[in-house]
mmCIF file of the C-alpha atoms, coordinates in Angstrom:
data_MODEL
# 
_entry.id   MODEL 
# 
loop_
_atom_site.group_PDB 
_atom_site.id 
_atom_site.type_symbol 
_atom_site.label_atom_id 
_atom_site.label_alt_id 
_atom_site.label_comp_id 
_atom_site.label_asym_id 
_atom_site.label_entity_id 
_atom_site.label_seq_id 
_atom_site.pdbx_PDB_ins_code 
_atom_site.Cartn_x 
_atom_site.Cartn_y 
_atom_site.Cartn_z 
_atom_site.occupancy 
_atom_site.B_iso_or_equiv 
_atom_site.pdbx_formal_charge 
_atom_site.auth_seq_id 
_atom_site.auth_comp_id 
_atom_site.auth_asym_id 
_atom_site.auth_atom_id 
_atom_site.pdbx_PDB_model_num 
ATOM 1   C CA . MET A 1 1   ? 179.805 111.294 189.304 1.00 0.00 ? 1   MET A CA 1 
ATOM 2   C CA . ALA A 1 2   ? 177.722 108.671 191.072 1.00 0.00 ? 2   ALA A CA 1 
ATOM 3   C CA . SER A 1 3   ? 174.827 107.064 189.251 1.00 0.00 ? 3   SER A CA 1 
ATOM 4   C CA . ARG A 1 4   ? 171.300 107.430 190.532 1.00 0.00 ? 4   ARG A CA 1 
ATOM 5   C CA . ARG A 1 5   ? 171.354 103.784 191.636 1.00 0.00 ? 5   ARG A CA 1 
ATOM 6   C CA . GLN A 1 6   ? 174.657 104.266 193.501 1.00 0.00 ? 6   GLN A CA 1 
ATOM 7   C CA . VAL A 1 7   ? 173.152 107.211 195.375 1.00 0.00 ? 7   VAL A CA 1 
ATOM 8   C CA . GLN A 1 8   ? 170.028 105.202 196.248 1.00 0.00 ? 8   GLN A CA 1 
ATOM 9   C CA . VAL A 1 9   ? 172.027 102.227 197.500 1.00 0.00 ? 9   VAL A CA 1 
ATOM 10  C CA . SER A 1 10  ? 174.389 104.520 199.412 1.00 0.00 ? 10  SER A CA 1 
ATOM 11  C CA . GLU A 1 11  ? 171.536 106.307 201.180 1.00 0.00 ? 11  GLU A CA 1 
ATOM 12  C CA . ALA A 1 12  ? 169.727 103.041 201.967 1.00 0.00 ? 12  ALA A CA 1 
ATOM 13  C CA . LEU A 1 13  ? 172.857 101.442 203.435 1.00 0.00 ? 13  LEU A CA 1 
ATOM 14  C CA . ALA A 1 14  ? 173.812 104.527 205.464 1.00 0.00 ? 14  ALA A CA 1 
ATOM 15  C CA . HIS A 1 15  ? 170.299 104.638 206.939 1.00 0.00 ? 15  HIS A CA 1 
ATOM 16  C CA . ALA A 1 16  ? 170.346 100.888 207.652 1.00 0.00 ? 16  ALA A CA 1 
ATOM 17  C CA . ALA A 1 17  ? 173.759 101.174 209.319 1.00 0.00 ? 17  ALA A CA 1 
ATOM 18  C CA . GLY A 1 18  ? 172.452 103.958 211.549 1.00 0.00 ? 18  GLY A CA 1 
ATOM 19  C CA . ASP A 1 19  ? 169.508 101.789 212.577 1.00 0.00 ? 19  ASP A CA 1 
ATOM 20  C CA . PHE A 1 20  ? 171.778 98.792  213.124 1.00 0.00 ? 20  PHE A CA 1 
ATOM 21  C CA . PHE A 1 21  ? 174.192 100.704 215.361 1.00 0.00 ? 21  PHE A CA 1 
ATOM 22  C CA . ALA A 1 22  ? 171.302 102.218 217.318 1.00 0.00 ? 22  ALA A CA 1 
ATOM 23  C CA . ARG A 1 23  ? 170.021 98.701  218.068 1.00 0.00 ? 23  ARG A CA 1 
ATOM 24  C CA . GLU A 1 24  ? 173.264 96.796  218.516 1.00 0.00 ? 24  GLU A CA 1 
ATOM 25  C CA . SER A 1 25  ? 175.846 99.140  220.034 1.00 0.00 ? 25  SER A CA 1 
ATOM 26  C CA . ASN A 1 26  ? 176.612 99.094  223.755 1.00 0.00 ? 26  ASN A CA 1 
ATOM 27  C CA . ARG A 1 27  ? 175.346 102.632 224.416 1.00 0.00 ? 27  ARG A CA 1 
ATOM 28  C CA . GLU A 1 28  ? 178.662 103.678 225.989 1.00 0.00 ? 28  GLU A CA 1 
ATOM 29  C CA . SER A 1 29  ? 179.318 105.816 222.942 1.00 0.00 ? 29  SER A CA 1 
ATOM 30  C CA . LEU A 1 30  ? 177.294 107.521 220.238 1.00 0.00 ? 30  LEU A CA 1 
ATOM 31  C CA . ILE A 1 31  ? 177.967 106.122 216.773 1.00 0.00 ? 31  ILE A CA 1 
ATOM 32  C CA . THR A 1 32  ? 176.739 108.393 213.982 1.00 0.00 ? 32  THR A CA 1 
ATOM 33  C CA . VAL A 1 33  ? 176.814 107.174 210.382 1.00 0.00 ? 33  VAL A CA 1 
ATOM 34  C CA . THR A 1 34  ? 177.917 110.050 208.150 1.00 0.00 ? 34  THR A CA 1 
ATOM 35  C CA . ARG A 1 35  ? 177.876 108.442 204.709 1.00 0.00 ? 35  ARG A CA 1 
ATOM 36  C CA . ALA A 1 36  ? 178.272 105.263 202.685 1.00 0.00 ? 36  ALA A CA 1 
ATOM 37  C CA . ASP A 1 37  ? 180.497 105.135 199.607 1.00 0.00 ? 37  ASP A CA 1 
ATOM 38  C CA . VAL A 1 38  ? 179.331 102.546 197.083 1.00 0.00 ? 38  VAL A CA 1 
ATOM 39  C CA . SER A 1 39  ? 181.533 101.330 194.240 1.00 0.00 ? 39  SER A CA 1 
ATOM 40  C CA . PRO A 1 40  ? 180.246 101.887 190.669 1.00 0.00 ? 40  PRO A CA 1 
ATOM 41  C CA . ASP A 1 41  ? 179.549 98.141  190.281 1.00 0.00 ? 41  ASP A CA 1 
ATOM 42  C CA . LEU A 1 42  ? 177.599 98.154  193.607 1.00 0.00 ? 42  LEU A CA 1 
ATOM 43  C CA . LYS A 1 43  ? 179.715 95.250  194.884 1.00 0.00 ? 43  LYS A CA 1 
ATOM 44  C CA . ASN A 1 44  ? 181.577 97.120  197.645 1.00 0.00 ? 44  ASN A CA 1 
ATOM 45  C CA . VAL A 1 45  ? 180.516 99.680  200.202 1.00 0.00 ? 45  VAL A CA 1 
ATOM 46  C CA . LYS A 1 46  ? 182.458 101.534 202.842 1.00 0.00 ? 46  LYS A CA 1 
ATOM 47  C CA . ILE A 1 47  ? 180.350 102.985 205.634 1.00 0.00 ? 47  ILE A CA 1 
ATOM 48  C CA . PHE A 1 48  ? 181.817 105.973 207.446 1.00 0.00 ? 48  PHE A CA 1 
ATOM 49  C CA . PHE A 1 49  ? 180.889 107.008 210.964 1.00 0.00 ? 49  PHE A CA 1 
ATOM 50  C CA . THR A 1 50  ? 181.912 109.230 213.850 1.00 0.00 ? 50  THR A CA 1 
ATOM 51  C CA . VAL A 1 51  ? 182.058 108.295 217.525 1.00 0.00 ? 51  VAL A CA 1 
ATOM 52  C CA . MET A 1 52  ? 181.445 110.418 220.587 1.00 0.00 ? 52  MET A CA 1 
ATOM 53  C CA . PRO A 1 53  ? 183.365 110.496 222.829 1.00 0.00 ? 53  PRO A CA 1 
ATOM 54  C CA . GLU A 1 54  ? 186.403 110.095 220.588 1.00 0.00 ? 54  GLU A CA 1 
ATOM 55  C CA . SER A 1 55  ? 188.121 107.875 223.147 1.00 0.00 ? 55  SER A CA 1 
ATOM 56  C CA . TYR A 1 56  ? 185.736 105.069 222.064 1.00 0.00 ? 56  TYR A CA 1 
ATOM 57  C CA . GLU A 1 57  ? 186.655 105.240 218.356 1.00 0.00 ? 57  GLU A CA 1 
ATOM 58  C CA . THR A 1 58  ? 188.899 102.171 218.349 1.00 0.00 ? 58  THR A CA 1 
ATOM 59  C CA . ALA A 1 59  ? 186.390 100.076 220.280 1.00 0.00 ? 59  ALA A CA 1 
ATOM 60  C CA . ALA A 1 60  ? 183.534 101.220 218.019 1.00 0.00 ? 60  ALA A CA 1 
ATOM 61  C CA . LEU A 1 61  ? 185.505 100.476 214.848 1.00 0.00 ? 61  LEU A CA 1 
ATOM 62  C CA . ASN A 1 62  ? 186.421 97.021  216.162 1.00 0.00 ? 62  ASN A CA 1 
ATOM 63  C CA . PHE A 1 63  ? 182.757 96.408  217.034 1.00 0.00 ? 63  PHE A CA 1 
ATOM 64  C CA . ALA A 1 64  ? 181.649 97.511  213.554 1.00 0.00 ? 64  ALA A CA 1 
ATOM 65  C CA . LYS A 1 65  ? 184.178 95.291  211.809 1.00 0.00 ? 65  LYS A CA 1 
ATOM 66  C CA . ARG A 1 66  ? 183.248 92.304  214.003 1.00 0.00 ? 66  ARG A CA 1 
ATOM 67  C CA . SER A 1 67  ? 179.560 92.939  213.215 1.00 0.00 ? 67  SER A CA 1 
ATOM 68  C CA . ARG A 1 68  ? 179.823 92.890  209.412 1.00 0.00 ? 68  ARG A CA 1 
ATOM 69  C CA . THR A 1 69  ? 178.112 89.494  209.120 1.00 0.00 ? 69  THR A CA 1 
ATOM 70  C CA . ASP A 1 70  ? 175.313 90.549  211.472 1.00 0.00 ? 70  ASP A CA 1 
ATOM 71  C CA . PHE A 1 71  ? 174.911 93.797  209.524 1.00 0.00 ? 71  PHE A CA 1 
ATOM 72  C CA . ARG A 1 72  ? 174.597 91.864  206.241 1.00 0.00 ? 72  ARG A CA 1 
ATOM 73  C CA . GLU A 1 73  ? 171.814 89.799  207.839 1.00 0.00 ? 73  GLU A CA 1 
ATOM 74  C CA . PHE A 1 74  ? 170.181 93.016  209.055 1.00 0.00 ? 74  PHE A CA 1 
ATOM 75  C CA . ILE A 1 75  ? 170.300 94.404  205.492 1.00 0.00 ? 75  ILE A CA 1 
ATOM 76  C CA . LYS A 1 76  ? 168.724 91.219  204.112 1.00 0.00 ? 76  LYS A CA 1 
ATOM 77  C CA . LYS A 1 77  ? 165.770 91.650  206.461 1.00 0.00 ? 77  LYS A CA 1 
ATOM 78  C CA . HIS A 1 78  ? 165.398 95.439  206.277 1.00 0.00 ? 78  HIS A CA 1 
ATOM 79  C CA . SER A 1 79  ? 166.120 96.415  202.687 1.00 0.00 ? 79  SER A CA 1 
ATOM 80  C CA . ALA A 1 80  ? 165.021 95.616  199.182 1.00 0.00 ? 80  ALA A CA 1 
ATOM 81  C CA . LEU A 1 81  ? 168.556 95.024  197.878 1.00 0.00 ? 81  LEU A CA 1 
ATOM 82  C CA . SER A 1 82  ? 168.739 91.866  195.819 1.00 0.00 ? 82  SER A CA 1 
ATOM 83  C CA . ARG A 1 83  ? 172.540 91.558  195.902 1.00 0.00 ? 83  ARG A CA 1 
ATOM 84  C CA . LEU A 1 84  ? 174.375 92.439  199.062 1.00 0.00 ? 84  LEU A CA 1 
ATOM 85  C CA . PRO A 1 85  ? 177.695 94.234  198.646 1.00 0.00 ? 85  PRO A CA 1 
ATOM 86  C CA . HIS A 1 86  ? 180.901 93.510  200.536 1.00 0.00 ? 86  HIS A CA 1 
ATOM 87  C CA . ILE A 1 87  ? 180.772 95.871  203.512 1.00 0.00 ? 87  ILE A CA 1 
ATOM 88  C CA . ASP A 1 88  ? 183.536 97.621  205.391 1.00 0.00 ? 88  ASP A CA 1 
ATOM 89  C CA . PHE A 1 89  ? 183.471 100.297 208.080 1.00 0.00 ? 89  PHE A CA 1 
ATOM 90  C CA . GLU A 1 90  ? 185.759 103.247 208.676 1.00 0.00 ? 90  GLU A CA 1 
ATOM 91  C CA . ILE A 1 91  ? 186.015 106.254 210.982 1.00 0.00 ? 91  ILE A CA 1 
ATOM 92  C CA . ASP A 1 92  ? 185.069 109.416 209.080 1.00 0.00 ? 92  ASP A CA 1 
ATOM 93  C CA . THR A 1 93  ? 188.218 111.482 209.552 1.00 0.00 ? 93  THR A CA 1 
ATOM 94  C CA . GLY A 1 94  ? 186.950 114.101 207.096 1.00 0.00 ? 94  GLY A CA 1 
ATOM 95  C CA . GLU A 1 95  ? 183.985 114.849 209.335 1.00 0.00 ? 95  GLU A CA 1 
ATOM 96  C CA . LYS A 1 96  ? 186.250 114.851 212.377 1.00 0.00 ? 96  LYS A CA 1 
ATOM 97  C CA . ASN A 1 97  ? 188.531 117.403 210.705 1.00 0.00 ? 97  ASN A CA 1 
ATOM 98  C CA . ARG A 1 98  ? 185.570 119.576 209.712 1.00 0.00 ? 98  ARG A CA 1 
ATOM 99  C CA . GLN A 1 99  ? 184.319 119.607 213.306 1.00 0.00 ? 99  GLN A CA 1 
ATOM 100 C CA . ARG A 1 100 ? 187.802 120.520 214.544 1.00 0.00 ? 100 ARG A CA 1 
ATOM 101 C CA . ILE A 1 101 ? 187.961 123.452 212.101 1.00 0.00 ? 101 ILE A CA 1 
ATOM 102 C CA . ASP A 1 102 ? 184.518 124.590 213.270 1.00 0.00 ? 102 ASP A CA 1 
ATOM 103 C CA . ASP A 1 103 ? 185.714 124.489 216.880 1.00 0.00 ? 103 ASP A CA 1 
ATOM 104 C CA . LEU A 1 104 ? 188.850 126.476 216.051 1.00 0.00 ? 104 LEU A CA 1 
ATOM 105 C CA . THR A 1 105 ? 186.978 129.161 214.122 1.00 0.00 ? 105 THR A CA 1 
ATOM 106 C CA . ARG A 1 106 ? 184.507 129.640 216.992 1.00 0.00 ? 106 ARG A CA 1 
ATOM 107 C CA . SER A 1 107 ? 187.290 130.262 219.514 1.00 0.00 ? 107 SER A CA 1 
# 
């Protein structure tokens, strides 16, 4: 179970990532941050997101990975975190699968 601090850091980073993508993405696709998983030692975080339309997923993931340094700078300016974790980004396949199941059950 995640500690209270892990949950706080996770929520803060997910929110910051959403703001960052809203400001920095090219607007050709919609990038939605779904969650951030923070390691127990708070040194690593993986931020998960979905992309609409799905055909832009690879481009969005490449953009996110290229923007890690810029995102760290964004976090420095827009959060109260004293130590910045190592950040990685990943497509949220769990959310994608859930949406697919929802679509199938509606049909």
